[in-house]
C-alpha positions as CSV (number, residue, x, y, z in Angstrom):
1,M,-1.6,65.0,46.3
2,T,-2.3,62.6,43.4
3,S,-6.0,62.1,43.3
4,D,-6.6,60.6,39.7
5,P,-7.9,57.1,40.4
6,E,-6.9,56.0,36.8
7,E,-3.2,56.9,37.2
8,Q,-0.9,54.2,36.5
9,V,1.1,53.1,39.7
10,R,3.3,50.1,40.7
11,L,2.5,48.4,43.8
12,Q,5.6,46.6,45.1
13,G,5.2,42.8,44.8
14,F,1.9,43.1,42.7
15,G,2.8,44.9,39.5
16,E,1.4,47.8,37.6
17,M,-2.3,49.0,38.0
18,T,-4.4,52.0,38.5
19,L,-4.0,54.0,41.6
20,R,-7.5,53.0,43.0
21,T,-6.8,49.4,42.4
22,A,-3.5,49.6,44.2
23,V,-4.9,51.5,47.1
24,A,-7.9,48.8,47.4
25,T,-5.3,46.1,47.2
26,M,-3.0,47.7,49.7
27,M,-5.9,48.1,52.2
28,Q,-6.8,44.4,52.0
29,L,-3.2,43.4,53.3
30,A,-2.6,42.7,56.9
31,P,-1.6,45.8,58.9
32,G,2.1,44.3,59.1
33,E,2.2,43.6,55.4
34,R,0.6,47.1,54.5
35,A,3.4,48.9,56.3
36,D,5.9,47.0,54.3
37,A,4.1,47.6,50.9
38,A,4.9,50.6,48.7
39,I,3.1,52.2,45.9
40,F,5.1,54.0,43.3
41,R,4.1,56.3,40.5
42,V,4.9,55.1,36.9
43,R,5.5,58.4,35.5
44,D,8.1,59.8,37.9
45,D,8.8,56.7,40.0
46,V,8.1,58.6,43.3
47,R,6.8,56.7,46.4
48,L,3.5,57.6,47.8
49,A,3.6,58.3,51.6
50,Q,1.6,56.1,53.8
51,S,-0.5,59.1,55.1
52,E,-1.4,59.9,51.4
53,I,-2.5,56.4,50.7
54,A,-4.6,56.4,53.9
55,E,-6.0,59.8,52.9
56,L,-7.0,58.6,49.3
57,A,-8.5,55.3,50.8
58,S,-10.8,57.4,53.2
59,H,-11.7,59.7,50.4
60,W,-12.8,56.9,48.1
61,G,-14.5,55.0,50.9
62,I,-12.0,52.0,51.0
63,E,-11.9,50.3,54.4
64,P,-8.9,48.7,55.5
65,A,-9.0,45.0,56.3
66,P,-9.8,44.2,60.0
67,N,-6.8,43.2,62.2
68,V,-7.3,39.4,62.5
69,R,-5.8,37.7,65.6
70,S,-2.9,35.3,65.2
71,P,-3.9,31.7,65.1
72,G,-1.5,31.0,67.9
73,L,-3.5,33.1,70.1
74,V,-6.8,31.2,69.5
75,P,-7.3,28.4,72.1
76,D,-7.1,24.9,70.7
77,Q,-10.2,22.8,70.0
78,H,-10.6,19.8,72.0
79,W,-9.6,16.7,70.2
80,P,-13.1,15.0,70.3
81,D,-14.6,18.0,68.8
82,V,-12.1,18.0,66.0
83,V,-12.6,14.3,65.1
84,R,-16.3,14.5,65.4
85,G,-16.4,17.3,62.8
86,M,-13.9,15.3,60.6
87,V,-16.1,12.1,60.7
88,R,-19.4,14.1,60.1
89,E,-17.8,15.6,56.9
90,A,-16.1,12.4,55.6
91,P,-17.8,10.0,53.2
92,L,-18.6,6.5,54.3
93,P,-15.9,4.7,52.2
94,S,-13.1,6.7,53.5
95,L,-14.3,6.0,57.0
96,M,-14.3,2.3,56.3
97,V,-10.7,2.5,55.0
98,A,-9.6,4.7,57.9
99,F,-11.1,2.0,60.3
100,L,-9.3,-0.9,58.6
101,V,-6.1,1.0,58.7
102,G,-6.5,1.6,62.3
103,M,-7.2,-1.9,62.9
104,L,-4.1,-2.9,61.1
105,V,-1.9,-0.4,63.0
106,A,-3.5,-1.5,66.4
107,R,-2.6,-5.2,65.8
108,R,1.1,-4.5,65.1
């Protein structure tokens, strides 16, 4: 097992970096993206196994990113709550412009 954290590796899609940085970057990816990513040693162009990467991460205390639910599974907010939040955060001039545009559209 390669345990030198300063060894140069190439993380697919991210370029060359140290092994510790590559493992930390890979652990921050979503589980689906993590399964598709690969780390290659620069010196011999050998791909590190997923089990080896997981073992290095646990050895160095690097936690994987939590599994976040898909936005499609989250219930939709009610429209009045959405509009109320937008109005609360908007500056007064933009509210006045939006009101006037609404009046013009409503008259047509």
